[in-house]
Backbone atoms as SQL, in Angstrom:
CREATE TABLE atoms (id INTEGER PRIMARY KEY, chain TEXT, resi INTEGER, resn TEXT, atom TEXT, x REAL, y REAL, z REAL);
INSERT INTO atoms VALUES
  (1, 'A', 1, 'UNK', 'N', 153.405, 94.639, 97.551),
  (2, 'A', 1, 'UNK', 'CA', 153.514, 95.127, 98.900),
  (3, 'A', 1, 'UNK', 'C', 153.236, 94.010, 99.876),
  (4, 'A', 2, 'UNK', 'N', 153.843, 94.131, 101.023),
  (5, 'A', 2, 'UNK', 'CA', 153.657, 93.112, 102.027),
  (6, 'A', 2, 'UNK', 'C', 153.388, 93.770, 103.369),
  (7, 'A', 3, 'UNK', 'N', 152.450, 93.239, 104.112),
  (8, 'A', 3, 'UNK', 'CA', 152.157, 93.759, 105.432),
  (9, 'A', 3, 'UNK', 'C', 152.531, 92.764, 106.515),
  (10, 'A', 4, 'UNK', 'N', 153.258, 91.710, 106.170),
  (11, 'A', 4, 'UNK', 'CA', 153.599, 90.672, 107.139),
  (12, 'A', 4, 'UNK', 'C', 155.031, 90.807, 107.642),
  (13, 'A', 5, 'UNK', 'N', 155.534, 92.026, 107.777),
  (14, 'A', 5, 'UNK', 'CA', 156.876, 92.219, 108.291),
  (15, 'A', 5, 'UNK', 'C', 157.910, 92.354, 107.194),
  (16, 'A', 6, 'UNK', 'N', 157.505, 92.133, 105.935),
  (17, 'A', 6, 'UNK', 'CA', 158.432, 92.300, 104.822),
  (18, 'A', 6, 'UNK', 'C', 158.523, 93.763, 104.436),
  (19, 'A', 7, 'UNK', 'N', 159.191, 94.030, 103.363),
  (20, 'A', 7, 'UNK', 'CA', 159.324, 95.405, 102.886),
  (21, 'A', 7, 'UNK', 'C', 157.966, 95.954, 102.467),
  (22, 'A', 8, 'UNK', 'N', 157.682, 97.147, 102.880),
  (23, 'A', 8, 'UNK', 'CA', 156.468, 97.833, 102.459),
  (24, 'A', 8, 'UNK', 'C', 156.903, 98.981, 101.561),
  (25, 'A', 9, 'UNK', 'N', 156.344, 99.016, 100.369),
  (26, 'A', 9, 'UNK', 'CA', 156.706, 100.060, 99.419),
  (27, 'A', 9, 'UNK', 'C', 155.543, 101.018, 99.270),
  (28, 'A', 10, 'UNK', 'N', 155.877, 102.301, 99.197),
  (29, 'A', 10, 'UNK', 'CA', 154.850, 103.305, 98.972),
  (30, 'A', 10, 'UNK', 'C', 155.135, 103.997, 97.656),
  (31, 'A', 11, 'UNK', 'N', 154.099, 104.513, 97.028),
  (32, 'A', 11, 'UNK', 'CA', 154.259, 105.197, 95.750),
  (33, 'A', 11, 'UNK', 'C', 154.269, 106.695, 95.979),
  (34, 'A', 12, 'UNK', 'N', 155.219, 107.350, 95.344),
  (35, 'A', 12, 'UNK', 'CA', 155.268, 108.804, 95.366),
  (36, 'A', 12, 'UNK', 'C', 154.635, 109.277, 94.076),
  (37, 'A', 13, 'UNK', 'N', 153.500, 109.907, 94.171),
  (38, 'A', 13, 'UNK', 'CA', 152.769, 110.341, 92.988),
  (39, 'A', 13, 'UNK', 'C', 152.659, 111.850, 92.943),
  (40, 'A', 14, 'UNK', 'N', 152.554, 112.373, 91.727),
  (41, 'A', 14, 'UNK', 'CA', 152.223, 113.782, 91.561),
  (42, 'A', 14, 'UNK', 'C', 150.777, 113.966, 91.966),
  (43, 'A', 15, 'UNK', 'N', 150.472, 115.108, 92.588),
  (44, 'A', 15, 'UNK', 'CA', 149.112, 115.445, 92.976),
  (45, 'A', 15, 'UNK', 'C', 148.845, 116.908, 92.627),
  (46, 'A', 16, 'UNK', 'N', 147.576, 117.259, 92.542),
  (47, 'A', 16, 'UNK', 'CA', 147.205, 118.654, 92.343),
  (48, 'A', 16, 'UNK', 'C', 147.319, 119.336, 93.705),
  (49, 'A', 17, 'UNK', 'N', 148.206, 120.319, 93.791),
  (50, 'A', 17, 'UNK', 'CA', 148.431, 121.036, 95.042),
  (51, 'A', 17, 'UNK', 'C', 147.414, 122.163, 95.194),
  (52, 'A', 18, 'UNK', 'N', 147.189, 122.920, 94.114),
  (53, 'A', 18, 'UNK', 'CA', 146.227, 124.023, 94.203),
  (54, 'A', 18, 'UNK', 'C', 145.776, 124.463, 92.817),
  (55, 'A', 19, 'UNK', 'N', 144.616, 125.109, 92.792),
  (56, 'A', 19, 'UNK', 'CA', 144.088, 125.776, 91.601),
  (57, 'A', 19, 'UNK', 'C', 143.523, 127.105, 92.105),
  (58, 'A', 20, 'UNK', 'N', 144.114, 128.209, 91.627),
  (59, 'A', 20, 'UNK', 'CA', 143.722, 129.537, 92.114),
  (60, 'A', 20, 'UNK', 'C', 143.484, 130.488, 90.961),
  (61, 'A', 21, 'UNK', 'N', 142.534, 131.391, 91.142),
  (62, 'A', 21, 'UNK', 'CA', 142.263, 132.410, 90.129),
  (63, 'A', 21, 'UNK', 'C', 143.478, 133.327, 90.012),
  (64, 'A', 22, 'UNK', 'N', 143.796, 133.754, 88.774),
  (65, 'A', 22, 'UNK', 'CA', 144.946, 134.621, 88.530),
  (66, 'A', 22, 'UNK', 'C', 144.630, 135.594, 87.406),
  (67, 'A', 23, 'UNK', 'N', 145.514, 136.520, 87.185),
  (68, 'A', 23, 'UNK', 'CA', 145.377, 137.470, 86.083),
  (69, 'A', 23, 'UNK', 'C', 145.752, 136.786, 84.772),
  (70, 'A', 24, 'UNK', 'N', 145.189, 137.272, 83.685),
  (71, 'A', 24, 'UNK', 'CA', 145.544, 136.748, 82.358),
  (72, 'A', 24, 'UNK', 'C', 147.016, 137.067, 82.090),
  (73, 'A', 25, 'UNK', 'N', 147.743, 136.134, 81.473),
  (74, 'A', 25, 'UNK', 'CA', 149.134, 136.418, 81.133),
  (75, 'A', 25, 'UNK', 'C', 149.214, 137.512, 80.066),
  (76, 'A', 26, 'UNK', 'N', 150.351, 138.140, 79.969),
  (77, 'A', 26, 'UNK', 'CA', 150.523, 139.201, 78.973),
  (78, 'A', 26, 'UNK', 'C', 150.211, 138.657, 77.590),
  (79, 'A', 27, 'UNK', 'N', 149.338, 139.349, 76.869),
  (80, 'A', 27, 'UNK', 'CA', 148.945, 138.909, 75.540),
  (81, 'A', 27, 'UNK', 'C', 147.833, 137.871, 75.543),
  (82, 'A', 28, 'UNK', 'N', 147.418, 137.433, 76.746),
  (83, 'A', 28, 'UNK', 'CA', 146.366, 136.427, 76.844),
  (84, 'A', 28, 'UNK', 'C', 145.001, 137.042, 76.622),
  (85, 'A', 29, 'UNK', 'N', 144.104, 136.254, 76.075),
  (86, 'A', 29, 'UNK', 'CA', 142.733, 136.718, 75.864),
  (87, 'A', 29, 'UNK', 'C', 142.068, 136.966, 77.206),
  (88, 'A', 30, 'UNK', 'N', 140.935, 137.633, 77.170),
  (89, 'A', 30, 'UNK', 'CA', 140.164, 137.885, 78.384),
  (90, 'A', 30, 'UNK', 'C', 139.604, 136.600, 78.943),
  (91, 'A', 31, 'UNK', 'N', 138.669, 136.746, 79.814),
  (92, 'A', 31, 'UNK', 'CA', 138.061, 135.575, 80.431),
  (93, 'A', 31, 'UNK', 'C', 138.719, 135.273, 81.767),
  (94, 'A', 32, 'UNK', 'N', 138.269, 134.224, 82.402),
  (95, 'A', 32, 'UNK', 'CA', 138.819, 133.813, 83.686),
  (96, 'A', 32, 'UNK', 'C', 140.072, 132.970, 83.475),
  (97, 'A', 33, 'UNK', 'N', 141.096, 133.238, 84.239),
  (98, 'A', 33, 'UNK', 'CA', 142.344, 132.476, 84.186),
  (99, 'A', 33, 'UNK', 'C', 142.631, 131.903, 85.569),
  (100, 'A', 34, 'UNK', 'N', 143.191, 130.693, 85.560),
  (101, 'A', 34, 'UNK', 'CA', 143.544, 130.025, 86.805),
  (102, 'A', 34, 'UNK', 'C', 144.977, 129.522, 86.721),
  (103, 'A', 35, 'UNK', 'N', 145.627, 129.538, 87.863),
  (104, 'A', 35, 'UNK', 'CA', 146.984, 129.009, 88.006),
  (105, 'A', 35, 'UNK', 'C', 146.845, 127.686, 88.729),
  (106, 'A', 36, 'UNK', 'N', 147.409, 126.607, 88.158),
  (107, 'A', 36, 'UNK', 'CA', 147.374, 125.307, 88.832),
  (108, 'A', 36, 'UNK', 'C', 148.791, 124.900, 89.193),
  (109, 'A', 37, 'UNK', 'N', 148.915, 124.235, 90.324),
  (110, 'A', 37, 'UNK', 'CA', 150.210, 123.769, 90.814),
  (111, 'A', 37, 'UNK', 'C', 150.099, 122.266, 91.036),
  (112, 'A', 38, 'UNK', 'N', 151.049, 121.528, 90.462),
  (113, 'A', 38, 'UNK', 'CA', 151.137, 120.081, 90.588),
  (114, 'A', 38, 'UNK', 'C', 152.473, 119.786, 91.258),
  (115, 'A', 39, 'UNK', 'N', 152.482, 118.855, 92.204),
  (116, 'A', 39, 'UNK', 'CA', 153.734, 118.590, 92.892),
  (117, 'A', 39, 'UNK', 'C', 153.913, 117.159, 93.322),
  (118, 'A', 40, 'UNK', 'N', 155.190, 116.827, 93.570),
  (119, 'A', 40, 'UNK', 'CA', 155.594, 115.533, 94.127),
  (120, 'A', 40, 'UNK', 'C', 156.902, 115.779, 94.847),
  (121, 'A', 41, 'UNK', 'N', 156.951, 115.511, 96.129),
  (122, 'A', 41, 'UNK', 'CA', 158.134, 115.785, 96.939),
  (123, 'A', 41, 'UNK', 'C', 158.576, 117.226, 96.725),
  (124, 'A', 42, 'UNK', 'N', 159.773, 117.413, 96.188),
  (125, 'A', 42, 'UNK', 'CA', 160.304, 118.764, 95.975),
  (126, 'A', 42, 'UNK', 'C', 160.098, 119.250, 94.542),
  (127, 'A', 43, 'UNK', 'N', 159.470, 118.455, 93.698),
  (128, 'A', 43, 'UNK', 'CA', 159.206, 118.839, 92.308),
  (129, 'A', 43, 'UNK', 'C', 157.873, 119.565, 92.211),
  (130, 'A', 44, 'UNK', 'N', 157.865, 120.674, 91.481),
  (131, 'A', 44, 'UNK', 'CA', 156.650, 121.454, 91.304),
  (132, 'A', 44, 'UNK', 'C', 156.497, 121.848, 89.842),
  (133, 'A', 45, 'UNK', 'N', 155.287, 121.719, 89.329),
  (134, 'A', 45, 'UNK', 'CA', 154.957, 122.146, 87.975),
  (135, 'A', 45, 'UNK', 'C', 153.826, 123.162, 88.106),
  (136, 'A', 46, 'UNK', 'N', 154.009, 124.331, 87.481),
  (137, 'A', 46, 'UNK', 'CA', 153.016, 125.399, 87.558),
  (138, 'A', 46, 'UNK', 'C', 152.541, 125.722, 86.150),
  (139, 'A', 47, 'UNK', 'N', 151.239, 125.890, 85.990),
  (140, 'A', 47, 'UNK', 'CA', 150.683, 126.249, 84.687),
  (141, 'A', 47, 'UNK', 'C', 149.556, 127.243, 84.836),
  (142, 'A', 48, 'UNK', 'N', 149.267, 127.951, 83.764),
  (143, 'A', 48, 'UNK', 'CA', 148.135, 128.873, 83.701),
  (144, 'A', 48, 'UNK', 'C', 147.209, 128.403, 82.595),
  (145, 'A', 49, 'UNK', 'N', 145.907, 128.562, 82.840),
  (146, 'A', 49, 'UNK', 'CA', 144.933, 128.117, 81.851),
  (147, 'A', 49, 'UNK', 'C', 143.680, 128.972, 81.952),
  (148, 'A', 50, 'UNK', 'N', 143.091, 129.244, 80.802),
  (149, 'A', 50, 'UNK', 'CA', 141.836, 129.982, 80.771),
  (150, 'A', 50, 'UNK', 'C', 140.680, 129.006, 80.842),
  (151, 'A', 51, 'UNK', 'N', 139.641, 129.367, 81.602),
  (152, 'A', 51, 'UNK', 'CA', 138.460, 128.530, 81.728),
  (153, 'A', 51, 'UNK', 'C', 137.806, 128.741, 83.071),
  (154, 'A', 52, 'UNK', 'N', 136.855, 127.891, 83.376),
  (155, 'A', 52, 'UNK', 'CA', 136.205, 127.957, 84.680),
  (156, 'A', 52, 'UNK', 'C', 137.050, 127.191, 85.692),
  (157, 'A', 53, 'UNK', 'N', 136.769, 127.413, 86.952),
  (158, 'A', 53, 'UNK', 'CA', 137.481, 126.673, 88.003),
  (159, 'A', 53, 'UNK', 'C', 137.314, 125.173, 87.796),
  (160, 'A', 54, 'UNK', 'N', 136.106, 124.749, 87.450),
  (161, 'A', 54, 'UNK', 'CA', 135.831, 123.326, 87.233),
  (162, 'A', 54, 'UNK', 'C', 136.638, 122.784, 86.049),
  (163, 'A', 55, 'UNK', 'N', 136.708, 123.533, 84.948),
  (164, 'A', 55, 'UNK', 'CA', 137.465, 123.074, 83.771),
  (165, 'A', 55, 'UNK', 'C', 138.952, 122.956, 84.065),
  (166, 'A', 56, 'UNK', 'N', 139.502, 123.950, 84.725),
  (167, 'A', 56, 'UNK', 'CA', 140.942, 123.940, 85.009),
  (168, 'A', 56, 'UNK', 'C', 141.285, 122.857, 86.026),
  (169, 'A', 57, 'UNK', 'N', 140.433, 122.677, 87.020),
  (170, 'A', 57, 'UNK', 'CA', 140.660, 121.609, 88.005),
  (171, 'A', 57, 'UNK', 'C', 140.616, 120.245, 87.331),
  (172, 'A', 58, 'UNK', 'N', 139.652, 120.047, 86.448),
  (173, 'A', 58, 'UNK', 'CA', 139.547, 118.786, 85.706),
  (174, 'A', 58, 'UNK', 'C', 140.805, 118.559, 84.864),
  (175, 'A', 59, 'UNK', 'N', 141.261, 119.608, 84.164),
  (176, 'A', 59, 'UNK', 'CA', 142.477, 119.502, 83.359),
  (177, 'A', 59, 'UNK', 'C', 143.673, 119.127, 84.232),
  (178, 'A', 60, 'UNK', 'N', 143.820, 119.792, 85.374),
  (179, 'A', 60, 'UNK', 'CA', 144.963, 119.525, 86.252),
  (180, 'A', 60, 'UNK', 'C', 144.949, 118.074, 86.754),
  (181, 'A', 61, 'UNK', 'N', 143.761, 117.562, 87.077),
  (182, 'A', 61, 'UNK', 'CA', 143.662, 116.161, 87.530),
  (183, 'A', 61, 'UNK', 'C', 144.037, 115.188, 86.417),
  (184, 'A', 62, 'UNK', 'N', 143.579, 115.451, 85.191),
  (185, 'A', 62, 'UNK', 'CA', 143.943, 114.599, 84.053),
  (186, 'A', 62, 'UNK', 'C', 145.442, 114.683, 83.781),
  (187, 'A', 63, 'UNK', 'N', 146.009, 115.890, 83.893),
  (188, 'A', 63, 'UNK', 'CA', 147.438, 116.083, 83.703),
  (189, 'A', 63, 'UNK', 'C', 148.224, 115.226, 84.694),
  (190, 'A', 64, 'UNK', 'N', 147.795, 115.222, 85.961),
  (191, 'A', 64, 'UNK', 'CA', 148.449, 114.421, 86.997),
  (192, 'A', 64, 'UNK', 'C', 148.358, 112.931, 86.672),
  (193, 'A', 65, 'UNK', 'N', 147.186, 112.470, 86.257),
  (194, 'A', 65, 'UNK', 'CA', 147.015, 111.053, 85.905),
  (195, 'A', 65, 'UNK', 'C', 147.958, 110.658, 84.771),
  (196, 'A', 66, 'UNK', 'N', 148.015, 111.491, 83.734),
  (197, 'A', 66, 'UNK', 'CA', 148.892, 111.202, 82.600),
  (198, 'A', 66, 'UNK', 'C', 150.358, 111.258, 83.002),
  (199, 'A', 67, 'UNK', 'N', 150.719, 112.234, 83.801),
  (200, 'A', 67, 'UNK', 'CA', 152.106, 112.358, 84.249),
  (201, 'A', 67, 'UNK', 'C', 152.522, 111.147, 85.072),
  (202, 'A', 68, 'UNK', 'N', 151.682, 110.722, 85.993),
  (203, 'A', 68, 'UNK', 'CA', 151.991, 109.554, 86.819),
  (204, 'A', 68, 'UNK', 'C', 152.094, 108.282, 85.984),
  (205, 'A', 69, 'UNK', 'N', 151.270, 108.142, 84.967),
  (206, 'A', 69, 'UNK', 'CA', 151.335, 106.937, 84.137),
  (207, 'A', 69, 'UNK', 'C', 152.606, 106.918, 83.283),
  (208, 'A', 70, 'UNK', 'N', 153.087, 108.091, 82.872),
  (209, 'A', 70, 'UNK', 'CA', 154.314, 108.148, 82.050),
  (210, 'A', 70, 'UNK', 'C', 155.574, 108.013, 82.874),
  (211, 'A', 71, 'UNK', 'N', 155.546, 108.475, 84.113),
  (212, 'A', 71, 'UNK', 'CA', 156.753, 108.417, 84.937),
  (213, 'A', 71, 'UNK', 'C', 156.921, 107.065, 85.605),
  (214, 'A', 72, 'UNK', 'N', 155.899, 106.248, 85.559),
  (215, 'A', 72, 'UNK', 'CA', 155.999, 104.933, 86.188),
  (216, 'A', 72, 'UNK', 'C', 155.886, 105.015, 87.700),
  (217, 'A', 73, 'UNK', 'N', 155.732, 106.182, 88.254),
  (218, 'A', 73, 'UNK', 'CA', 155.607, 106.417, 89.682),
  (219, 'A', 73, 'UNK', 'C', 156.544, 105.493, 90.453),
  (220, 'A', 74, 'UNK', 'N', 157.780, 105.934, 90.658),
  (221, 'A', 74, 'UNK', 'CA', 158.750, 105.072, 91.331),
  (222, 'A', 74, 'UNK', 'C', 158.306, 104.654, 92.726),
  (223, 'A', 75, 'UNK', 'N', 158.636, 103.447, 93.085),
  (224, 'A', 75, 'UNK', 'CA', 158.317, 102.952, 94.421),
  (225, 'A', 75, 'UNK', 'C', 159.458, 103.331, 95.361),
  (226, 'A', 76, 'UNK', 'N', 159.100, 103.738, 96.567),
  (227, 'A', 76, 'UNK', 'CA', 160.082, 104.167, 97.549),
  (228, 'A', 76, 'UNK', 'C', 159.842, 103.380, 98.825),
  (229, 'A', 77, 'UNK', 'N', 160.931, 102.946, 99.459),
  (230, 'A', 77, 'UNK', 'CA', 160.805, 102.207, 100.705),
  (231, 'A', 77, 'UNK', 'C', 160.331, 103.152, 101.800),
  (232, 'A', 78, 'UNK', 'N', 159.341, 102.748, 102.545),
  (233, 'A', 78, 'UNK', 'CA', 158.820, 103.569, 103.631),
  (234, 'A', 78, 'UNK', 'C', 159.843, 103.649, 104.751),
  (235, 'A', 79, 'UNK', 'N', 160.013, 104.827, 105.318),
  (236, 'A', 79, 'UNK', 'CA', 160.935, 105.013, 106.428),
  (237, 'A', 79, 'UNK', 'C', 160.392, 104.419, 107.707),
  (238, 'A', 80, 'UNK', 'N', 159.126, 104.033, 107.726),
  (239, 'A', 80, 'UNK', 'CA', 158.483, 103.542, 108.929),
  (240, 'A', 80, 'UNK', 'C', 158.510, 102.033, 109.064),
  (241, 'A', 81, 'UNK', 'N', 159.130, 101.347, 108.115),
  (242, 'A', 81, 'UNK', 'CA', 159.138, 99.894, 108.131),
  (243, 'A', 81, 'UNK', 'C', 160.559, 99.378, 108.194),
  (244, 'A', 82, 'UNK', 'N', 160.801, 98.475, 109.076),
  (245, 'A', 82, 'UNK', 'CA', 162.122, 97.876, 109.197),
  (246, 'A', 82, 'UNK', 'C', 162.377, 96.990, 107.973),
  (247, 'A', 83, 'UNK', 'N', 163.586, 97.072, 107.431),
  (248, 'A', 83, 'UNK', 'CA', 163.909, 96.249, 106.265),
  (249, 'A', 83, 'UNK', 'C', 164.631, 94.970, 106.682),
  (250, 'A', 84, 'UNK', 'N', 164.719, 94.709, 107.988),
  (251, 'A', 84, 'UNK', 'CA', 165.381, 93.506, 108.481),
  (252, 'A', 84, 'UNK', 'C', 164.472, 92.311, 108.253),
  (253, 'A', 85, 'UNK', 'N', 165.033, 91.274, 107.633),
  (254, 'A', 85, 'UNK', 'CA', 164.247, 90.066, 107.382),
  (255, 'A', 85, 'UNK', 'C', 164.600, 89.015, 108.419),
  (256, 'A', 86, 'UNK', 'N', 163.600, 88.255, 108.812),
  (257, 'A', 86, 'UNK', 'CA', 163.800, 87.201, 109.812),
  (258, 'A', 86, 'UNK', 'C', 164.236, 85.931, 109.158);
C-alpha cells in the first residue's frame, strides 16, 4: 500500500455480522442454539450451532479467520483514491 499519491489498496474481508439466539433445528438436540451470520460485500454465510453465546461467537470469529486465510482476501482499489500517476 502507498499513501504518497500512489494506488491505495483495501482488503475486503469476511466479518461476523451477527450472532443471535434461535430455535433448535428440526431433529436438533436441546440446549441453547445460536444463528451466526458472516458476510463480505453481497456474500452471506449463515449457520446454526448449539452452545453458549460465547462459544458460538468464538467459533464464528475463527471461521472468519480461516475463511479469509483460504480466500486470499482479494485486494480492491479504493474508490476514494485517484489512480492517476504523476
